[in-house]
ZAMARGU-4260 file (C-alpha; in steps of 0.2 Angstrom, whole numbers, plus 5000, padded with zeros to 4 digits):
<rodrens>
0) 4841/4579/5025 | 4830/4593/5018 | 4840/4606/5010 | 4831/4623/5013 | 4828/4639/5003
5) 4837/4654/5009 | 4835/4670/4999 | 4849/4682/5001 | 4844/4702/5005 | 4848/4714/4991
10) 4864/4724/4993 | 4864/4743/4994 | 4875/4751/4979 | 4877/4771/4984 | 4887/4773/4967
15) 4877/4763/4954 | 4857/4770/4956 | 4854/4763/4938 | 4858/4747/4943 | 4846/4737/4953
20) 4853/4718/4958 | 4840/4705/4957 | 4841/4685/4963 | 4832/4672/4955 | 4831/4655/4963
25) 4831/4640/4951 | 4831/4620/4954 | 4846/4610/4954 | 4848/4594/4962 | 4859/4588/4975
30) 4866/4572/4975 | 4866/4567/4996 | 4848/4571/4995 | 4842/4567/4977 | 4831/4581/4978
35) 4829/4599/4969 | 4840/4612/4977 | 4835/4630/4972 | 4852/4641/4973 | 4852/4660/4971
40) 4855/4666/4953 | 4864/4685/4950 | 4855/4693/4937 | 4861/4714/4933 | 4848/4723/4925
45) 4851/4743/4917 | 4838/4758/4920 | 4843/4774/4910 | 4843/4788/4922 | 4836/4804/4917
50) 4844/4821/4920 | 4834/4832/4927 | 4847/4848/4927 | 4846/4851/4909 | 4835/4866/4905
55) 4827/4863/4887 | 4812/4877/4893 | 4819/4890/4879 | 4820/4878/4861 | 4801/4872/4868
60) 4794/4888/4865 | 4807/4893/4852 | 4802/4895/4833 | 4818/4901/4818 | 4804/4905/4806
65) 4795/4915/4817 | 4811/4927/4822 | 4808/4946/4825 | 4826/4950/4831 | 4834/4965/4825
70) 4852/4968/4823 | 4857/4982/4831 | 4874/4985/4827 | 4885/4999/4837 | 4885/5018/4834
75) 4903/5022/4824 | 4913/5037/4829 | 4911/5053/4823 | 4927/5054/4814 | 4926/5039/4807
80) 4925/5035/4788 | 4918/5019/4781 | 4932/5015/4767 | 4929/5015/4748 | 4919/4998/4739
85) 4931/4986/4728 | 4920/4992/4714 | 4926/5010/4717 | 4943/5007/4716 | 4954/5013/4701
90) 4960/5001/4689 | 4977/4995/4694 | 4988/4994/4676 | 5001/4980/4673 | 5016/4991/4681
95) 5007/4992/4696 | 5001/4973/4699 | 5020/4966/4693 | 5027/4978/4707 | 5015/4970/4719
100) 5019/4952/4713 | 5037/4955/4716 | 5034/4961/4732 | 5028/4949/4737 | 5038/4936/4730
105) 5050/4943/4725 | 5058/4949/4706 | 5050/4940/4691 | 5060/4931/4676 | 5058/4939/4664
110) 5064/4927/4650 | 5078/4941/4645 | 5096/4935/4648 | 5111/4945/4657 | 5114/4950/4638
115) 5095/4956/4634 | 5093/4944/4622 | 5079/4930/4624 | 5087/4914/4630 | 5072/4905/4619
120) 5078/4908/4605 | 5092/4896/4607 | 5079/4884/4607 | 5076/4885/4589 | 5058/4882/4581
125) 5058/4865/4572 | 5047/4865/4558 | 5046/4849/4545 | 5052/4855/4527 | 5039/4845/4514
130) 5048/4832/4504 | 5061/4829/4515 | 5056/4810/4518 | 5052/4816/4536 | 5068/4826/4541
135) 5066/4841/4551 | 5072/4859/4547 | 5077/4871/4559 | 5076/4890/4557 | 5091/4900/4560
140) 5092/4907/4575 | 5091/4927/4575 | 5097/4935/4590 | 5109/4947/4583 | 5124/4937/4583
145) 5134/4931/4568 | 5141/4913/4566 | 5159/4906/4557 | 5163/4891/4558 | 5184/4889/4561
150) 5185/4869/4558 | 5175/4856/4554 | 5183/4839/4557 | 5181/4821/4555 | 5182/4811/4573
155) 5179/4790/4574 | 5177/4782/4590 | 5183/4764/4588 | 5167/4752/4599 | 5166/4734/4599
160) 5158/4732/4581 | 5171/4745/4574 | 5174/4763/4571 | 5158/4775/4574 | 5161/4791/4561
165) 5156/4807/4569 | 5159/4826/4561 | 5165/4838/4574 | 5163/4858/4573 | 5171/4875/4580
170) 5160/4889/4577 | 5163/4907/4585 | 5148/4918/4586 | 5149/4939/4589 | 5139/4953/4586
175) 5155/4963/4584 | 5152/4975/4599 | 5162/4967/4609 | 5153/4950/4611 | 5161/4934/4607
180) 5160/4916/4612 | 5166/4900/4607 | 5158/4884/4604 | 5160/4864/4600 | 5149/4851/4595
185) 5149/4833/4588 | 5135/4825/4579 | 5135/4814/4563 | 5130/4825/4550 | 5139/4842/4547
190) 5124/4852/4547 | 5117/4846/4564 | 5137/4848/4571 | 5138/4866/4566 | 5121/4870/4574
195) 5124/4863/4590 | 5142/4870/4591 | 5133/4887/4589 | 5121/4884/4603 | 5137/4880/4612
200) 5144/4895/4610 | 5130/4905/4614 | 5130/4899/4631 | 5149/4905/4632 | 5147/4923/4628
205) 5160/4935/4635 | 5165/4953/4635 | 5178/4959/4628 | 5186/4977/4634 | 5190/4989/4621
210) 5193/5010/4619 | 5185/5019/4608 | 5198/5015/4596 | 5193/4998/4597 | 5208/4990/4603
215) 5213/4983/4619 | 5216/4993/4634 | 5232/4983/4637 | 5244/4969/4633 | 5239/4953/4638
220) 5242/4933/4637 | 5231/4918/4640 | 5235/4898/4636 | 5223/4883/4636 | 5231/4867/4636
225) 5246/4868/4625 | 5243/4882/4616 | 5248/4900/4620 | 5241/4916/4612 | 5248/4935/4614
230) 5238/4949/4614 | 5244/4968/4612 | 5233/4985/4607 | 5237/4994/4592 | 5236/5013/4587
235) 5221/5017/4574 | 5223/5010/4555 | 5233/4995/4559 | 5220/4983/4557 | 5217/4965/4565
240) 5236/4957/4561 | 5234/4939/4568 | 5230/4922/4561 | 5221/4906/4563 | 5209/4905/4574
245) 5212/4923/4586 | 5208/4933/4569 | 5192/4925/4568 | 5189/4929/4588 | 5195/4945/4586
250) 5185/4951/4572 | 5168/4940/4579 | 5172/4953/4594 | 5172/4967/4584 | 5191/4973/4588
255) 5197/4983/4573 | 5214/4987/4580 | 5224/4974/4586 | 5239/4963/4586 | 5240/4944/4591
260) 5253/4927/4590 | 5251/4911/4593 | 5265/4903/4603 | 5266/4883/4605 | 5253/4872/4598
265) 5241/4875/4581 | 5227/4866/4588 | 5209/4877/4582 | 5199/4874/4597 | 5215/4878/4608
270) 5221/4891/4600 | 5201/4900/4601 | 5200/4897/4620 | 5216/4904/4622 | 5211/4921/4616
275) 5198/4919/4626 | 5207/4918/4641 | 5215/4932/4638 | 5203/4944/4632 | 5196/4938/4652
280) 5210/4945/4660 | 5209/4962/4653 | 5201/4975/4664 | 5196/4994/4662 | 5204/5009/4666
285) 5189/5014/4676 | 5187/4998/4684 | 5205/4998/4689 | 5202/5014/4696 | 5186/5009/4704
290) 5192/4995/4715 | 5207/5007/4720 | 5197/5020/4724 | 5207/5034/4715 | 5203/5045/4699
295) 5207/5038/4683 | 5218/5052/4681 | 5231/5046/4694 | 5233/5028/4686 | 5247/5035/4676
300) 5257/5046/4688
</rodrens>
């Protein structure tokens, strides 16, 4: 048998215009006739298509170096006033800049507490003293507050290796103008304990309400733990009749005429804090009249 060579017709693809289909015959052997037989081989060839729908005639004749285009802005209206340049504006002072900043971002932090004292004075400057073998010396805080040590006690802490000895100091600070605070601190040295308690007292400042005679507006009682304190106003010239920590707190606050008595425990820290609690319960007459919505004259009717 003789095998005849056939060549298939080329198919037509309507959607693939850029692809051409061609058939190439390669000789192969047939097991029946042992004669070479040419079988069709399908190959695909891709051709690049040109798109004639893009018009590039403008860019062919355009030279950017020889551009003679003239900018012609529209004519402004008759009542148009050109804005002044930035350099012609008047210079702003610091207050105007701060006001604009607060309007955008809110009130800025001034670094001043409600008492009018700089908050940075609590972190006293540390200076190394010459010839002190590496020890640091802290400057005394100067913010208008006086300090008085109420008590210094030696306390111990029992640990696995034995006992740790430390000192606890109670300090009262005040400006003698109605501001007073009680603080406590512990350290391995007495000086460090007093400094820590003074800083703690400045963080617990309260306002003591007083009349023009430098006494309390009314009587008050306070307690802290097992300590109870009784405070009473006094007439001018009486002085501060109190003892212990109560007397120190009243004197540092600027009270000149008052009566005080400790009831209960004799603990100095608890009595000092009980005095603070009793003072915080006091209110001025004008504050009570404002809350009630009546004049001060009607409070005694």
